[in-house]
TIVO-2410 file (N, C-alpha, C; in nm, 3 decimals):
# residues 82
REC num residu      c1      c2      c3 atome chaine
REC   1      X   0.697   1.116   0.018     N      A
REC   1      X   0.555   1.117   0.035    CA      A
REC   1      X   0.522   1.208   0.152     C      A
REC   2      X   0.411   1.280   0.144     N      A
REC   2      X   0.372   1.365   0.256    CA      A
REC   2      X   0.324   1.280   0.374     C      A
REC   3      X   0.364   1.319   0.493     N      A
REC   3      X   0.322   1.249   0.614    CA      A
REC   3      X   0.318   1.353   0.725     C      A
REC   4      X   0.198   1.391   0.765     N      A
REC   4      X   0.185   1.499   0.862    CA      A
REC   4      X   0.248   1.625   0.807     C      A
REC   5      X   0.338   1.685   0.883     N      A
REC   5      X   0.407   1.805   0.836    CA      A
REC   5      X   0.547   1.773   0.782     C      A
REC   6      X   0.570   1.646   0.748     N      A
REC   6      X   0.700   1.603   0.697    CA      A
REC   6      X   0.688   1.551   0.555     C      A
REC   7      X   0.801   1.542   0.488     N      A
REC   7      X   0.810   1.472   0.360    CA      A
REC   7      X   0.902   1.354   0.386     C      A
REC   8      X   0.849   1.233   0.370     N      A
REC   8      X   0.924   1.111   0.398    CA      A
REC   8      X   0.980   1.056   0.267     C      A
REC   9      X   1.110   1.031   0.262     N      A
REC   9      X   1.166   0.974   0.139    CA      A
REC   9      X   1.127   0.826   0.127     C      A
REC  10      X   1.089   0.787   0.006     N      A
REC  10      X   1.055   0.648  -0.024    CA      A
REC  10      X   1.141   0.606  -0.142     C      A
REC  11      X   1.215   0.499  -0.125     N      A
REC  11      X   1.299   0.448  -0.234    CA      A
REC  11      X   1.252   0.307  -0.269     C      A
REC  12      X   1.238   0.281  -0.397     N      A
REC  12      X   1.196   0.150  -0.446    CA      A
REC  12      X   1.319   0.082  -0.506     C      A
REC  13      X   1.349  -0.037  -0.455     N      A
REC  13      X   1.465  -0.112  -0.503    CA      A
REC  13      X   1.417  -0.233  -0.582     C      A
REC  14      X   1.493  -0.273  -0.681     N      A
REC  14      X   1.453  -0.384  -0.768    CA      A
REC  14      X   1.479  -0.520  -0.705     C      A
REC  15      X   1.563  -0.528  -0.606     N      A
REC  15      X   1.593  -0.656  -0.543    CA      A
REC  15      X   1.583  -0.646  -0.392     C      A
REC  16      X   1.636  -0.746  -0.323     N      A
REC  16      X   1.629  -0.748  -0.177    CA      A
REC  16      X   1.738  -0.661  -0.113     C      A
REC  17      X   1.839  -0.625  -0.189     N      A
REC  17      X   1.946  -0.541  -0.135    CA      A
REC  17      X   1.975  -0.429  -0.234     C      A
REC  18      X   2.060  -0.338  -0.194     N      A
REC  18      X   2.099  -0.230  -0.284    CA      A
REC  18      X   2.142  -0.108  -0.206     C      A
REC  19      X   2.211  -0.020  -0.273     N      A
REC  19      X   2.256   0.104  -0.211    CA      A
REC  19      X   2.140   0.201  -0.201     C      A
REC  20      X   2.152   0.293  -0.107     N      A
REC  20      X   2.048   0.391  -0.082    CA      A
REC  20      X   2.105   0.532  -0.090     C      A
REC  21      X   2.188   0.558  -0.190     N      A
REC  21      X   2.258   0.687  -0.198    CA      A
REC  21      X   2.164   0.807  -0.200     C      A
REC  22      X   2.066   0.807  -0.287     N      A
REC  22      X   1.977   0.923  -0.296    CA      A
REC  22      X   1.892   0.938  -0.170     C      A
REC  23      X   1.853   0.826  -0.111     N      A
REC  23      X   1.777   0.832   0.014    CA      A
REC  23      X   1.863   0.893   0.125     C      A
REC  24      X   1.989   0.855   0.132     N      A
REC  24      X   2.080   0.913   0.232    CA      A
REC  24      X   2.096   1.063   0.211     C      A
REC  25      X   2.108   1.106   0.088     N      A
REC  25      X   2.121   1.250   0.061    CA      A
REC  25      X   1.997   1.325   0.110     C      A
REC  26      X   1.880   1.268   0.088     N      A
REC  26      X   1.756   1.331   0.133    CA      A
REC  26      X   1.755   1.338   0.286     C      A
REC  27      X   1.784   1.228   0.352     N      A
REC  27      X   1.783   1.223   0.499    CA      A
REC  27      X   1.882   1.322   0.558     C      A
REC  28      X   1.999   1.336   0.497     N      A
REC  28      X   2.098   1.432   0.547    CA      A
REC  28      X   2.043   1.574   0.549     C      A
REC  29      X   1.954   1.606   0.458     N      A
REC  29      X   1.898   1.741   0.449    CA      A
REC  29      X   1.765   1.757   0.523     C      A
REC  30      X   1.706   1.647   0.564     N      A
REC  30      X   1.574   1.650   0.628    CA      A
REC  30      X   1.585   1.687   0.776     C      A
REC  31      X   1.474   1.739   0.830     N      A
REC  31      X   1.470   1.774   0.972    CA      A
REC  31      X   1.413   1.660   1.057     C      A
REC  32      X   1.413   1.539   1.002     N      A
REC  32      X   1.367   1.421   1.074    CA      A
REC  32      X   1.457   1.304   1.036     C      A
REC  33      X   1.431   1.188   1.095     N      A
REC  33      X   1.516   1.073   1.070    CA      A
REC  33      X   1.438   0.946   1.040     C      A
REC  34      X   1.350   0.952   0.940     N      A
REC  34      X   1.270   0.836   0.901    CA      A
REC  34      X   1.267   0.826   0.750     C      A
REC  35      X   1.282   0.702   0.699     N      A
REC  35      X   1.277   0.678   0.555    CA      A
REC  35      X   1.213   0.542   0.531     C      A
REC  36      X   1.167   0.522   0.407     N      A
REC  36      X   1.101   0.397   0.368    CA      A
REC  36      X   1.171   0.339   0.247     C      A
REC  37      X   1.191   0.206   0.250     N      A
REC  37      X   1.241   0.135   0.133    CA      A
REC  37      X   1.138   0.028   0.096     C      A
REC  38      X   1.093   0.030  -0.028     N      A
REC  38      X   1.009  -0.077  -0.082    CA      A
REC  38      X   1.101  -0.170  -0.159     C      A
REC  39      X   1.092  -0.301  -0.127     N      A
REC  39      X   1.188  -0.393  -0.188    CA      A
REC  39      X   1.135  -0.536  -0.183     C      A
REC  40      X   1.214  -0.631  -0.230     N      A
REC  40      X   1.172  -0.771  -0.238    CA      A
REC  40      X   1.199  -0.849  -0.110     C      A
REC  41      X   1.240  -0.783  -0.004     N      A
REC  41      X   1.272  -0.851   0.121    CA      A
REC  41      X   1.155  -0.855   0.217     C      A
REC  42      X   1.187  -0.879   0.344     N      A
REC  42      X   1.087  -0.892   0.450    CA      A
REC  42      X   1.067  -0.759   0.523     C      A
REC  43      X   0.952  -0.747   0.587     N      A
REC  43      X   0.921  -0.631   0.670    CA      A
REC  43      X   1.022  -0.622   0.784     C      A
REC  44      X   1.080  -0.505   0.800     N      A
REC  44      X   1.172  -0.482   0.912    CA      A
REC  44      X   1.190  -0.333   0.933     C      A
REC  45      X   1.241  -0.300   1.049     N      A
REC  45      X   1.280  -0.162   1.080    CA      A
REC  45      X   1.423  -0.170   1.130     C      A
REC  46      X   1.508  -0.087   1.074     N      A
REC  46      X   1.648  -0.089   1.117    CA      A
REC  46      X   1.698   0.051   1.146     C      A
REC  47      X   1.791   0.057   1.238     N      A
REC  47      X   1.862   0.181   1.266    CA      A
REC  47      X   1.974   0.189   1.163     C      A
REC  48      X   1.981   0.299   1.092     N      A
REC  48      X   2.081   0.314   0.985    CA      A
REC  48      X   2.155   0.446   1.004     C      A
REC  49      X   2.263   0.460   0.930     N      A
REC  49      X   2.346   0.581   0.935    CA      A
REC  49      X   2.383   0.619   0.793     C      A
REC  50      X   2.366   0.747   0.759     N      A
REC  50      X   2.404   0.794   0.626    CA      A
REC  50      X   2.556   0.802   0.617     C      A
REC  51      X   2.606   0.821   0.497     N      A
REC  51      X   2.751   0.836   0.479    CA      A
REC  51      X   2.805   0.958   0.553     C      A
REC  52      X   2.719   1.059   0.574     N      A
REC  52      X   2.759   1.179   0.647    CA      A
REC  52      X   2.748   1.161   0.798     C      A
REC  53      X   2.696   1.045   0.842     N      A
REC  53      X   2.691   1.016   0.984    CA      A
REC  53      X   2.559   1.043   1.054     C      A
REC  54      X   2.454   1.079   0.982     N      A
REC  54      X   2.324   1.104   1.044    CA      A
REC  54      X   2.251   0.973   1.067     C      A
REC  55      X   2.204   0.951   1.189     N      A
REC  55      X   2.129   0.831   1.223    CA      A
REC  55      X   1.983   0.848   1.184     C      A
REC  56      X   1.921   0.741   1.136     N      A
REC  56      X   1.780   0.744   1.101    CA      A
REC  56      X   1.721   0.605   1.109     C      A
REC  57      X   1.587   0.598   1.110     N      A
REC  57      X   1.516   0.471   1.108    CA      A
REC  57      X   1.470   0.441   0.967     C      A
REC  58      X   1.501   0.321   0.921     N      A
REC  58      X   1.463   0.278   0.787    CA      A
REC  58      X   1.356   0.171   0.797     C      A
REC  59      X   1.238   0.203   0.746     N      A
REC  59      X   1.126   0.109   0.740    CA      A
REC  59      X   1.137   0.034   0.609     C      A
REC  60      X   1.166  -0.096   0.616     N      A
REC  60      X   1.177  -0.180   0.498    CA      A
REC  60      X   1.045  -0.253   0.477     C      A
REC  61      X   0.980  -0.225   0.366     N      A
REC  61      X   0.850  -0.288   0.336    CA      A
REC  61      X   0.858  -0.369   0.209     C      A
REC  62      X   0.802  -0.491   0.211     N      A
REC  62      X   0.791  -0.567   0.086    CA      A
REC  62      X   0.694  -0.495  -0.008     C      A
REC  63      X   0.711  -0.517  -0.136     N      A
REC  63      X   0.628  -0.450  -0.236    CA      A
REC  63      X   0.479  -0.460  -0.206     C      A
REC  64      X   0.434  -0.577  -0.163     N      A
REC  64      X   0.290  -0.598  -0.146    CA      A
REC  64      X   0.228  -0.513  -0.035     C      A
REC  65      X   0.311  -0.448   0.048     N      A
REC  65      X   0.260  -0.360   0.152    CA      A
REC  65      X   0.268  -0.212   0.113     C      A
REC  66      X   0.298  -0.183  -0.010     N      A
REC  66      X   0.315  -0.044  -0.054    CA      A
REC  66      X   0.192   0.042  -0.026     C      A
REC  67      X   0.075  -0.013  -0.041     N      A
REC  67      X  -0.047   0.066  -0.020    CA      A
REC  67      X  -0.072   0.095   0.128     C      A
REC  68      X   0.007   0.035   0.216     N      A
REC  68      X  -0.012   0.054   0.360    CA      A
REC  68      X   0.104   0.129   0.426     C      A
REC  69      X   0.180   0.203   0.346     N      A
REC  69      X   0.297   0.276   0.400    CA      A
REC  69      X   0.258   0.365   0.518     C      A
REC  70      X   0.152   0.441   0.504     N      A
REC  70      X   0.115   0.536   0.609    CA      A
REC  70      X   0.088   0.466   0.742     C      A
REC  71      X   0.017   0.356   0.739     N      A
REC  71      X  -0.010   0.281   0.862    CA      A
REC  71      X   0.117   0.227   0.926     C      A
REC  72      X   0.209   0.179   0.845     N      A
REC  72      X   0.336   0.130   0.899    CA      A
REC  72      X   0.423   0.244   0.951     C      A
REC  73      X   0.417   0.361   0.889     N      A
REC  73      X   0.488   0.476   0.944    CA      A
REC  73      X   0.431   0.513   1.081     C      A
REC  74      X   0.297   0.510   1.094     N      A
REC  74      X   0.235   0.534   1.225    CA      A
REC  74      X   0.291   0.437   1.328     C      A
REC  75      X   0.296   0.309   1.292     N      A
REC  75      X   0.344   0.205   1.382    CA      A
REC  75      X   0.489   0.229   1.424     C      A
REC  76      X   0.575   0.260   1.328     N      A
REC  76      X   0.717   0.283   1.358    CA      A
REC  76      X   0.734   0.404   1.448     C      A
REC  77      X   0.667   0.512   1.417     N      A
REC  77      X   0.685   0.634   1.495    CA      A
REC  77      X   0.624   0.621   1.634     C      A
REC  78      X   0.511   0.552   1.647     N      A
REC  78      X   0.450   0.532   1.779    CA      A
REC  78      X   0.534   0.438   1.865     C      A
REC  79      X   0.590   0.334   1.805     N      A
REC  79      X   0.667   0.236   1.882    CA      A
REC  79      X   0.803   0.290   1.927     C      A
REC  80      X   0.850   0.394   1.864     N      A
REC  80      X   0.979   0.451   1.903    CA      A
REC  80      X   0.963   0.583   1.978     C      A
REC  81      X   0.839   0.627   1.996     N      A
REC  81      X   0.816   0.749   2.071    CA      A
REC  81      X   0.849   0.877   1.996     C      A
REC  82      X   0.856   0.872   1.864     N      A
REC  82      X   0.889   0.991   1.785    CA      A
REC  82      X   0.764   1.063   1.741     C      A
***
């Protein structure tokens, strides 16, 4: 999804857990370190690492917050100083 001058990867998972292979591939090629997962779990932000070793922040949003992704990205980036 477009966000400012970046393209933020968003992955939708069918359950509360799952692999993020395609999201990791995107992050490895991106010039930033932020991604979003829509899933059946709870709202959280975690520090994650791709298989290639790149660190990034993963915003985990429950499905019902999908329409508010941009606001939550603002919150994550402001709270971490990015």
